[in-house]
BALO-291952 format. One record per atom (N, C-alpha, C): y, x, z. Coordinates in steps of 0.1 Angstrom, whole numbers, padded with zeros to 4 digits, always signed. Atoms other than C-alpha are relative to their C-alpha. Example, Ala and Ser with C-alpha at 12.3 -4.5 7.8 and 13.67 -1.06 7.14 Angstrom:
-0012+0009+0000-0045+0123+0078+0012+0009+0000-0011-0009+0000-0011+0137+0071+0011-0008+0008
***
This chain:
-0008-0011+0000-0063-0106+0062+0009+0002-0014-0008-0003+0012-0034-0099+0039+0005+0014-0001-0004-0015+0001-0019-0067+0026+0013+0000-0009-0012-0001+0011+0014-0056+0007-0005+0008-0012+0003-0007+0014+0009-0047-0030+0012+0001-0008-0009+0001+0010+0031-0035-0057-0003-0007-0011+0004+0008+0010+0036-0060-0085+0012+0003-0010-0012+0000+0011+0055-0056-0118-0005-0006-0012+0005+0006+0012+0054-0071-0152-0009+0011-0008+0010-0007+0008+0027-0057-0174+0009+0006-0012-0007-0006+0010+0036-0035-0201+0000-0008-0014-0004+0008+0013+0051-0053-0233+0003-0014+0005-0005+0012-0003+0060-0084-0214+0016+0000+0001-0017-0003+0001+0097-0072-0207+0002+0013-0003-0004-0013+0002+0116-0042-0214-0003+0010+0012+0002-0010-0010+0109-0009-0195+0009+0000+0012-0011-0001-0011+0141-0011-0175-0003-0013+0010+0002+0010-0009+0129-0045-0160-0013+0000+0006+0013-0002-0007+0095-0031-0149-0001+0005+0014-0001-0007-0014+0105-0022-0115-0012-0005+0011+0010+0003-0007+0079-0023-0089+0004-0008+0012-0003+0010-0014+0082-0053-0063-0009+0000+0009+0010+0000-0011+0065-0058-0031-0004-0015+0001+0004+0013-0003+0045-0089-0025-0013-0001+0010+0013+0001-0008+0018-0101-0001-0012-0005-0009+0013+0004+0007-0017-0103-0015-0007-0009+0009+0005+0011-0007-0036-0134-0002-0015+0010+0004+0014-0006-0005-0070-0125+0017-0010-0002-0012+0009+0001+0012-0090-0138-0014+0006-0006-0012-0006+0006+0012-0084-0147-0049+0012+0007-0004-0013-0006+0006-0053-0140-0071+0008-0013-0002-0009+0010+0002-0023-0163-0069+0004-0003-0014-0006+0004+0014-0010-0182-0099+0013+0006-0003-0012-0008+0001+0022-0163-0094+0003+0008+0012-0003-0010-0011+0032-0134-0073+0015-0004+0004-0012+0001-0006+0063-0143-0050+0003+0013+0008-0003-0014-0006+0079-0109-0043+0009-0001+0013-0008+0000-0012+0098-0100-0010+0013-0002-0005-0014+0003+0005+0131-0103-0031+0003-0014-0006-0002+0014+0008+0122-0138-0046-0003-0002-0013+0004+0002+0012+0113-0131-0078-0016-0004-0002+0014+0003+0002+0081-0148-0092-0005+0005-0013+0006-0005+0014+0058-0131-0117-0013-0007+0000+0013+0005+0003+0031-0149-0132-0012+0009+0001+0010-0008-0001-0002-0136-0125-0006+0004-0013+0006-0005+0014-0013-0134-0162+0010+0011-0007-0010-0011+0006+0018-0112-0167+0002+0011+0009-0001-0009-0012+0014-0090-0136-0008+0012+0000+0007-0013-0001+0003-0055-0131+0001+0002+0015+0000-0001-0017-0007-0052-0094-0008+0014+0004+0006-0014-0006-0014-0018-0075+0001-0001+0016+0001-0003-0014-0024-0010-0040+0011+0010+0003-0009-0010-0003-0001+0019-0043+0014-0002-0009-0012+0003+0008+0036+0021-0055-0002+0006-0015+0002-0003+0014+0039+0024-0093+0014-0003-0006-0014+0002+0006+0073+0029-0110+0011-0001+0010-0012+0002-0007+0108+0023-0100-0001-0011+0009+0001+0010-0009+0109+0005-0068+0011-0010+0000-0009+0009-0001+0128-0027-0063+0009+0002+0013-0006-0003-0012+0156-0019-0038+0001-0013+0010-0003+0012-0009+0159-0055-0025-0013-0004+0006+0013+0002-0005+0120-0057-0020-0001+0012+0012+0002-0012-0010+0123-0023+0001+0008-0005+0013-0011+0006-0010+0154-0039+0021-0008-0009+0007+0005+0011-0007+0134-0070+0029-0012+0004+0008+0012-0006-0006+0103-0049+0039+0004+0007+0013-0005-0008-0013+0123-0029+0064+0006-0008+0011-0005+0011-0011+0138-0060+0079-0010-0006+0008+0010+0007-0006+0105-0073+0088-0008+0008+0009+0007-0008-0009+0094-0043+0106+0008+0002+0014-0005+0000-0012+0101-0042+0143+0001+0015+0005-0001-0016-0002+0114-0006+0154-0001+0002+0015
***
C-alpha cells in the first residue's frame, strides 16, 4: 500500500524560501534513495524532511498535479 506524504528539504540544506512542502508517494516499505515529487523535483532522502501531514508552504504544482489525479 502506498500513501501520499509531504517532503521538503531539511533545515539548513537550502534557504527557507526553497523549503516548500512537496507531495510524493511513499513506498509500501523502506525509504527511497530520492523522493520524486508530484511536480518532478527529486529530493535526496538524506536531505529530506518527510511528514504524513502538511508542513510549511505547499508547492502549488504538486497540489495541481494531485487534483488532476482525482476523479470527481
